[in-house]
N, CA, C and O atoms as CSV, one atom per row, in Angstrom:
chain,resi,resn,atom,element,x,y,z
A,1,MET,N,N,-12.348,3.064,-4.238
A,1,MET,CA,C,-11.776,3.134,-5.574
A,1,MET,C,C,-10.875,1.920,-5.770
A,1,MET,O,O,-10.020,1.633,-4.932
A,2,ASN,N,N,-11.067,1.216,-6.867
A,2,ASN,CA,C,-10.196,0.095,-7.181
A,2,ASN,C,C,-9.157,0.518,-8.223
A,2,ASN,O,O,-9.110,1.680,-8.628
A,3,ARG,N,N,-8.325,-0.437,-8.651
A,3,ARG,CA,C,-7.244,-0.128,-9.584
A,3,ARG,C,C,-7.782,0.457,-10.893
A,3,ARG,O,O,-7.252,1.450,-11.391
A,4,LYS,N,N,-8.830,-0.153,-11.449
A,4,LYS,CA,C,-9.401,0.314,-12.713
A,4,LYS,C,C,-9.919,1.741,-12.572
A,4,LYS,O,O,-9.712,2.571,-13.458
A,5,GLU,N,N,-10.593,2.026,-11.458
A,5,GLU,CA,C,-11.113,3.375,-11.225
A,5,GLU,C,C,-9.982,4.380,-11.021
A,5,GLU,O,O,-10.100,5.537,-11.424
A,6,LEU,N,N,-8.888,3.943,-10.399
A,6,LEU,CA,C,-7.722,4.814,-10.230
A,6,LEU,C,C,-7.155,5.201,-11.585
A,6,LEU,O,O,-6.843,6.368,-11.823
A,7,ILE,N,N,-7.021,4.231,-12.467
A,7,ILE,CA,C,-6.493,4.503,-13.811
A,7,ILE,C,C,-7.429,5.445,-14.570
A,7,ILE,O,O,-6.965,6.369,-15.237
A,8,GLU,N,N,-8.728,5.220,-14.476
A,8,GLU,CA,C,-9.693,6.105,-15.135
A,8,GLU,C,C,-9.613,7.528,-14.583
A,8,GLU,O,O,-9.737,8.498,-15.330
A,9,SER,N,N,-9.404,7.644,-13.273
A,9,SER,CA,C,-9.279,8.957,-12.650
A,9,SER,C,C,-8.031,9.683,-13.141
A,9,SER,O,O,-8.059,10.891,-13.379
A,10,ILE,N,N,-6.942,8.942,-13.290
A,10,ILE,CA,C,-5.707,9.533,-13.821
A,10,ILE,C,C,-5.939,10.021,-15.245
A,10,ILE,O,O,-5.495,11.107,-15.618
A,11,LEU,N,N,-6.632,9.216,-16.034
A,11,LEU,CA,C,-6.900,9.584,-17.431
A,11,LEU,C,C,-7.817,10.793,-17.548
A,11,LEU,O,O,-7.731,11.543,-18.520
A,12,SER,N,N,-8.696,10.989,-16.565
A,12,SER,CA,C,-9.631,12.120,-16.638
A,12,SER,C,C,-8.959,13.460,-16.343
A,12,SER,O,O,-9.550,14.512,-16.586
A,13,ASP,N,N,-7.734,13.434,-15.824
A,13,ASP,CA,C,-6.995,14.672,-15.556
A,13,ASP,C,C,-6.481,15.226,-16.886
A,13,ASP,O,O,-5.552,14.672,-17.474
A,14,LYS,N,N,-7.072,16.293,-17.346
A,14,LYS,CA,C,-6.755,16.860,-18.663
A,14,LYS,C,C,-5.355,17.458,-18.739
A,14,LYS,O,O,-4.836,17.661,-19.836
A,15,SER,N,N,-4.733,17.744,-17.596
A,15,SER,CA,C,-3.390,18.332,-17.620
A,15,SER,C,C,-2.331,17.327,-18.058
A,15,SER,O,O,-1.198,17.705,-18.354
A,16,LEU,N,N,-2.700,16.035,-18.101
A,16,LEU,CA,C,-1.738,15.010,-18.509
A,16,LEU,C,C,-1.674,14.840,-20.021
A,16,LEU,O,O,-0.843,14.089,-20.531
A,17,GLY,N,N,-2.536,15.525,-20.726
A,17,GLY,CA,C,-2.469,15.541,-22.185
A,17,GLY,C,C,-2.834,14.237,-22.849
A,17,GLY,O,O,-3.956,13.752,-22.702
A,18,HIS,N,N,-1.904,13.670,-23.571
A,18,HIS,CA,C,-2.156,12.528,-24.450
A,18,HIS,C,C,-1.894,11.170,-23.786
A,18,HIS,O,O,-1.605,10.203,-24.490
A,19,LEU,N,N,-1.982,11.071,-22.506
A,19,LEU,CA,C,-1.722,9.813,-21.796
A,19,LEU,C,C,-2.765,8.762,-22.192
A,19,LEU,O,O,-3.967,9.019,-22.140
A,20,THR,N,N,-2.290,7.583,-22.584
A,20,THR,CA,C,-3.209,6.507,-22.957
A,20,THR,C,C,-3.519,5.645,-21.738
A,20,THR,O,O,-2.833,5.716,-20.719
A,21,LYS,N,N,-4.561,4.832,-21.861
A,21,LYS,CA,C,-4.940,3.923,-20.784
A,21,LYS,C,C,-3.804,2.935,-20.508
A,21,LYS,O,O,-3.546,2.589,-19.355
A,22,LYS,N,N,-3.141,2.491,-21.548
A,22,LYS,CA,C,-2.016,1.556,-21.413
A,22,LYS,C,C,-0.870,2.217,-20.644
A,22,LYS,O,O,-0.251,1.588,-19.785
A,23,ASP,N,N,-0.588,3.488,-20.953
A,23,ASP,CA,C,0.469,4.228,-20.265
A,23,ASP,C,C,0.142,4.402,-18.780
A,23,ASP,O,O,1.006,4.212,-17.925
A,24,ALA,N,N,-1.104,4.764,-18.479
A,24,ALA,CA,C,-1.524,4.966,-17.090
A,24,ALA,C,C,-1.446,3.660,-16.315
A,24,ALA,O,O,-0.994,3.642,-15.170
A,25,ASP,N,N,-1.883,2.565,-16.931
A,25,ASP,CA,C,-1.820,1.255,-16.282
A,25,ASP,C,C,-0.371,0.860,-16.023
A,25,ASP,O,O,-0.050,0.343,-14.953
A,26,TYR,N,N,0.507,1.101,-16.994
A,26,TYR,CA,C,1.928,0.794,-16.837
A,26,TYR,C,C,2.533,1.609,-15.690
A,26,TYR,O,O,3.311,1.083,-14.893
A,27,PHE,N,N,2.175,2.888,-15.611
A,27,PHE,CA,C,2.679,3.750,-14.540
A,27,PHE,C,C,2.249,3.233,-13.175
A,27,PHE,O,O,3.075,3.120,-12.269
A,28,VAL,N,N,0.966,2.917,-13.016
A,28,VAL,CA,C,0.439,2.435,-11.734
A,28,VAL,C,C,1.109,1.114,-11.357
A,28,VAL,O,O,1.525,0.940,-10.211
A,29,SER,N,N,1.220,0.184,-12.304
A,29,SER,CA,C,1.860,-1.112,-12.051
A,29,SER,C,C,3.316,-0.940,-11.630
A,29,SER,O,O,3.776,-1.564,-10.674
A,30,THR,N,N,4.022,-0.096,-12.348
A,30,THR,CA,C,5.434,0.131,-12.046
A,30,THR,C,C,5.609,0.762,-10.671
A,30,THR,O,O,6.489,0.365,-9.908
A,31,MET,N,N,4.775,1.741,-10.359
A,31,MET,CA,C,4.871,2.396,-9.058
A,31,MET,C,C,4.649,1.393,-7.921
A,31,MET,O,O,5.411,1.369,-6.954
A,32,PHE,N,N,3.613,0.571,-8.039
A,32,PHE,CA,C,3.344,-0.428,-7.008
A,32,PHE,C,C,4.498,-1.431,-6.890
A,32,PHE,O,O,4.893,-1.792,-5.782
A,33,ASP,N,N,5.033,-1.875,-8.018
A,33,ASP,CA,C,6.136,-2.835,-8.002
A,33,ASP,C,C,7.377,-2.253,-7.341
A,33,ASP,O,O,8.030,-2.927,-6.545
A,34,VAL,N,N,7.703,-1.015,-7.662
A,34,VAL,CA,C,8.885,-0.370,-7.078
A,34,VAL,C,C,8.720,-0.230,-5.558
A,34,VAL,O,O,9.665,-0.485,-4.811
A,35,ILE,N,N,7.539,0.168,-5.101
A,35,ILE,CA,C,7.288,0.306,-3.662
A,35,ILE,C,C,7.395,-1.053,-2.984
A,35,ILE,O,O,8.037,-1.164,-1.940
A,36,LYS,N,N,6.776,-2.097,-3.555
A,36,LYS,CA,C,6.826,-3.432,-2.944
A,36,LYS,C,C,8.250,-3.964,-2.855
A,36,LYS,O,O,8.642,-4.512,-1.825
A,37,LYS,N,N,9.028,-3.809,-3.925
A,37,LYS,CA,C,10.410,-4.301,-3.927
A,37,LYS,C,C,11.259,-3.566,-2.891
A,37,LYS,O,O,12.052,-4.188,-2.184
A,38,ALA,N,N,11.099,-2.260,-2.800
A,38,ALA,CA,C,11.883,-1.469,-1.850
A,38,ALA,C,C,11.549,-1.851,-0.412
A,38,ALA,O,O,12.453,-2.016,0.407
A,39,VAL,N,N,10.269,-1.993,-0.095
A,39,VAL,CA,C,9.860,-2.342,1.265
A,39,VAL,C,C,10.306,-3.759,1.596
A,39,VAL,O,O,10.750,-4.016,2.715
A,40,LYS,N,N,10.197,-4.681,0.648
A,40,LYS,CA,C,10.641,-6.058,0.878
A,40,LYS,C,C,12.127,-6.097,1.201
A,40,LYS,O,O,12.576,-6.887,2.031
A,41,LYS,N,N,12.886,-5.229,0.528
A,41,LYS,CA,C,14.335,-5.157,0.746
A,41,LYS,C,C,14.674,-4.535,2.105
A,41,LYS,O,O,15.797,-4.675,2.590
A,42,GLY,N,N,13.710,-3.852,2.716
A,42,GLY,CA,C,13.940,-3.229,4.016
A,42,GLY,C,C,14.024,-1.715,3.968
A,42,GLY,O,O,14.211,-1.072,5.001
A,43,ASP,N,N,13.887,-1.141,2.784
A,43,ASP,CA,C,13.920,0.317,2.643
A,43,ASP,C,C,12.556,0.909,2.998
A,43,ASP,O,O,11.523,0.272,2.792
A,44,ASN,N,N,12.561,2.112,3.526
A,44,ASN,CA,C,11.325,2.860,3.736
A,44,ASN,C,C,11.065,3.682,2.486
A,44,ASN,O,O,11.994,4.234,1.897
A,45,VAL,N,N,9.805,3.767,2.078
A,45,VAL,CA,C,9.431,4.592,0.936
A,45,VAL,C,C,8.583,5.731,1.479
A,45,VAL,O,O,7.448,5.522,1.907
A,46,SER,N,N,9.145,6.948,1.461
A,46,SER,CA,C,8.451,8.124,1.981
A,46,SER,C,C,8.024,9.020,0.832
A,46,SER,O,O,8.856,9.498,0.061
A,47,LEU,N,N,6.721,9.243,0.724
A,47,LEU,CA,C,6.170,10.132,-0.287
A,47,LEU,C,C,5.609,11.342,0.459
A,47,LEU,O,O,4.535,11.269,1.056
A,48,ILE,N,N,6.340,12.447,0.419
A,48,ILE,CA,C,5.988,13.637,1.176
A,48,ILE,C,C,4.553,14.063,0.844
A,48,ILE,O,O,4.182,14.181,-0.323
A,49,GLY,N,N,3.764,14.288,1.884
A,49,GLY,CA,C,2.379,14.692,1.715
A,49,GLY,C,C,1.422,13.520,1.565
A,49,GLY,O,O,0.207,13.694,1.657
A,50,PHE,N,N,1.964,12.323,1.333
A,50,PHE,CA,C,1.114,11.137,1.175
A,50,PHE,C,C,1.305,10.189,2.347
A,50,PHE,O,O,0.364,9.923,3.094
A,51,GLY,N,N,2.532,9.672,2.512
A,51,GLY,CA,C,2.778,8.766,3.624
A,51,GLY,C,C,4.051,7.970,3.437
A,51,GLY,O,O,4.822,8.200,2.505
A,52,THR,N,N,4.257,7.012,4.359
A,52,THR,CA,C,5.464,6.203,4.365
A,52,THR,C,C,5.106,4.722,4.419
A,52,THR,O,O,4.289,4.291,5.234
A,53,PHE,N,N,5.733,3.957,3.537
A,53,PHE,CA,C,5.596,2.507,3.529
A,53,PHE,C,C,6.825,1.923,4.207
A,53,PHE,O,O,7.949,2.290,3.866
A,54,THR,N,N,6.628,1.016,5.165
A,54,THR,CA,C,7.738,0.397,5.881
A,54,THR,C,C,7.493,-1.098,6.036
A,54,THR,O,O,6.407,-1.608,5.762
A,55,LYS,N,N,8.530,-1.773,6.481
A,55,LYS,CA,C,8.469,-3.198,6.782
A,55,LYS,C,C,8.592,-3.327,8.293
A,55,LYS,O,O,9.502,-2.754,8.891
A,56,THR,N,N,7.685,-4.075,8.918
A,56,THR,CA,C,7.713,-4.209,10.366
A,56,THR,C,C,7.504,-5.666,10.764
A,56,THR,O,O,6.941,-6.452,10.002
A,57,LYS,N,N,7.961,-6.017,11.958
A,57,LYS,CA,C,7.828,-7.396,12.442
A,57,LYS,C,C,6.680,-7.481,13.431
A,57,LYS,O,O,6.521,-6.618,14.295
A,58,ARG,N,N,5.879,-8.532,13.295
A,58,ARG,CA,C,4.830,-8.833,14.263
A,58,ARG,C,C,5.320,-9.996,15.100
A,58,ARG,O,O,5.788,-10.999,14.561
A,59,SER,N,N,5.218,-9.871,16.394
A,59,SER,CA,C,5.670,-10.960,17.257
A,59,SER,C,C,4.625,-12.073,17.290
A,59,SER,O,O,3.465,-11.869,16.931
A,60,ALA,N,N,5.060,-13.248,17.728
A,60,ALA,CA,C,4.152,-14.381,17.856
A,60,ALA,C,C,3.120,-14.069,18.940
A,60,ALA,O,O,3.404,-13.341,19.891
A,61,ARG,N,N,1.943,-14.621,18.786
A,61,ARG,CA,C,0.901,-14.369,19.771
A,61,ARG,C,C,-0.104,-15.518,19.763
A,61,ARG,O,O,-0.054,-16.401,18.907
A,62,VAL,N,N,-1.011,-15.489,20.728
A,62,VAL,CA,C,-2.054,-16.500,20.811
A,62,VAL,C,C,-3.362,-15.861,20.345
A,62,VAL,O,O,-3.741,-14.786,20.810
A,63,GLY,N,N,-4.044,-16.539,19.419
A,63,GLY,CA,C,-5.316,-16.055,18.904
A,63,GLY,C,C,-6.418,-17.031,19.252
A,63,GLY,O,O,-6.169,-18.078,19.851
A,64,VAL,N,N,-7.640,-16.684,18.874
A,64,VAL,CA,C,-8.785,-17.548,19.146
A,64,VAL,C,C,-9.518,-17.813,17.838
A,64,VAL,O,O,-9.828,-16.884,17.092
A,65,ASN,N,N,-9.796,-19.101,17.561
A,65,ASN,CA,C,-10.577,-19.481,16.401
A,65,ASN,C,C,-12.015,-19.059,16.668
A,65,ASN,O,O,-12.622,-19.553,17.619
A,66,PRO,N,N,-12.582,-18.160,15.860
A,66,PRO,CA,C,-13.923,-17.646,16.156
A,66,PRO,C,C,-15.038,-18.697,16.074
A,66,PRO,O,O,-16.058,-18.559,16.749
A,67,SER,N,N,-14.860,-19.724,15.273
A,67,SER,CA,C,-15.931,-20.715,15.142
A,67,SER,C,C,-15.906,-21.779,16.238
A,67,SER,O,O,-16.950,-22.320,16.602
A,68,THR,N,N,-14.698,-22.086,16.774
A,68,THR,CA,C,-14.627,-23.127,17.806
A,68,THR,C,C,-14.279,-22.581,19.182
A,68,THR,O,O,-14.538,-23.227,20.198
A,69,GLY,N,N,-13.694,-21.393,19.211
A,69,GLY,CA,C,-13.268,-20.825,20.481
A,69,GLY,C,C,-11.926,-21.370,20.955
A,69,GLY,O,O,-11.444,-20.992,22.023
A,70,ALA,N,N,-11.320,-22.260,20.162
A,70,ALA,CA,C,-10.037,-22.854,20.536
A,70,ALA,C,C,-8.914,-21.844,20.376
A,70,ALA,O,O,-8.927,-21.025,19.457
A,71,LYS,N,N,-7.946,-21.910,21.276
A,71,LYS,CA,C,-6.789,-21.020,21.183
A,71,LYS,C,C,-5.818,-21.596,20.160
A,71,LYS,O,O,-5.588,-22.805,20.110
A,72,ILE,N,N,-5.250,-20.700,19.341
A,72,ILE,CA,C,-4.274,-21.116,18.338
A,72,ILE,C,C,-3.039,-20.225,18.433
A,72,ILE,O,O,-3.121,-19.056,18.809
A,73,LYS,N,N,-1.890,-20.811,18.080
A,73,LYS,CA,C,-0.645,-20.048,18.077
A,73,LYS,C,C,-0.479,-19.402,16.707
A,73,LYS,O,O,-0.600,-20.061,15.674
A,74,ILE,N,N,-0.202,-18.115,16.717
A,74,ILE,CA,C,0.056,-17.377,15.481
A,74,ILE,C,C,1.541,-17.058,15.450
A,74,ILE,O,O,2.065,-16.420,16.363
A,75,LYS,N,N,2.217,-17.503,14.396
A,75,LYS,CA,C,3.665,-17.325,14.281
A,75,LYS,C,C,4.029,-15.860,14.056
A,75,LYS,O,O,3.228,-15.066,13.563
A,76,ALA,N,N,5.258,-15.532,14.431
A,76,ALA,CA,C,5.799,-14.197,14.151
A,76,ALA,C,C,5.989,-14.069,12.639
A,76,ALA,O,O,6.295,-15.048,11.958
A,77,LYS,N,N,5.806,-12.860,12.127
A,77,LYS,CA,C,6.017,-12.645,10.696
A,77,LYS,C,C,6.323,-11.186,10.416
A,77,LYS,O,O,6.114,-10.314,11.258
A,78,THR,N,N,6.819,-10.944,9.221
A,78,THR,CA,C,7.119,-9.599,8.764
A,78,THR,C,C,5.974,-9.149,7.851
A,78,THR,O,O,5.531,-9.891,6.974
A,79,VAL,N,N,5.506,-7.916,8.078
A,79,VAL,CA,C,4.368,-7.390,7.320
A,79,VAL,C,C,4.652,-5.965,6.855
A,79,VAL,O,O,5.451,-5.261,7.473
A,80,PRO,N,N,4.002,-5.529,5.763
A,80,PRO,CA,C,4.144,-4.137,5.339
A,80,PRO,C,C,3.269,-3.240,6.216
A,80,PRO,O,O,2.248,-3.674,6.751
A,81,LYS,N,N,3.691,-1.988,6.350
A,81,LYS,CA,C,2.939,-1.029,7.155
A,81,LYS,C,C,2.907,0.301,6.407
A,81,LYS,O,O,3.872,0.669,5.737
A,82,PHE,N,N,1.795,1.012,6.526
A,82,PHE,CA,C,1.664,2.325,5.906
A,82,PHE,C,C,1.282,3.335,6.975
A,82,PHE,O,O,0.350,3.112,7.747
A,83,ARG,N,N,2.006,4.443,7.017
A,83,ARG,CA,C,1.676,5.562,7.910
A,83,ARG,C,C,1.339,6.761,7.041
A,83,ARG,O,O,2.187,7.225,6.279
A,84,PRO,N,N,0.116,7.272,7.140
A,84,PRO,CA,C,-0.244,8.441,6.332
A,84,PRO,C,C,0.563,9.668,6.756
A,84,PRO,O,O,0.913,9.827,7.925
A,85,GLY,N,N,0.846,10.525,5.785
A,85,GLY,CA,C,1.577,11.748,6.050
A,85,GLY,C,C,0.728,12.812,6.710
A,85,GLY,O,O,-0.497,12.707,6.768
A,86,LYS,N,N,1.402,13.847,7.210
A,86,LYS,CA,C,0.718,14.923,7.921
A,86,LYS,C,C,-0.364,15.598,7.065
A,86,LYS,O,O,-1.473,15.847,7.538
A,87,ALA,N,N,-0.031,15.889,5.810
A,87,ALA,CA,C,-0.987,16.567,4.923
A,87,ALA,C,C,-2.239,15.718,4.712
A,87,ALA,O,O,-3.345,16.252,4.627
A,88,TRP,N,N,-2.068,14.406,4.627
A,88,TRP,CA,C,-3.195,13.512,4.431
A,88,TRP,C,C,-4.054,13.429,5.693
A,88,TRP,O,O,-5.283,13.397,5.620
A,89,LYS,N,N,-3.399,13.396,6.834
A,89,LYS,CA,C,-4.137,13.348,8.112
A,89,LYS,C,C,-4.969,14.621,8.306
A,89,LYS,O,O,-6.083,14.573,8.828
A,90,GLU,N,N,-4.411,15.755,7.879
A,90,GLU,CA,C,-5.100,17.031,8.079
A,90,GLU,C,C,-6.369,17.170,7.241
A,90,GLU,O,O,-7.290,17.879,7.647
A,91,ILE,N,N,-6.441,16.515,6.091
A,91,ILE,CA,C,-7.647,16.643,5.276
A,91,ILE,C,C,-8.764,15.693,5.717
A,91,ILE,O,O,-9.900,15.814,5.258
A,92,MET,N,N,-8.449,14.770,6.586
A,92,MET,CA,C,-9.460,13.841,7.075
A,92,MET,C,C,-10.178,14.513,8.194
A,92,MET,O,O,-11.089,13.930,8.782
């Protein structure tokens, strides 16, 4: 499912009443922006039943270029991480 399909799925839920496509798109955009800003700042975003978004550090390491086989140094960096919640794990 991509972003457009997510918005269409939200709109197909009849319990939301008069929600427009513009409103659904605004909601999805805002939610993603709020999560990204919070994680970038160092906060964890925990959505009970869904999962937790966190910021984590990857240490430097040595990798291999697949086309040449040459070893390359990969710098340490900070990356986002998602851990699915218990309820989500149970339905899989």
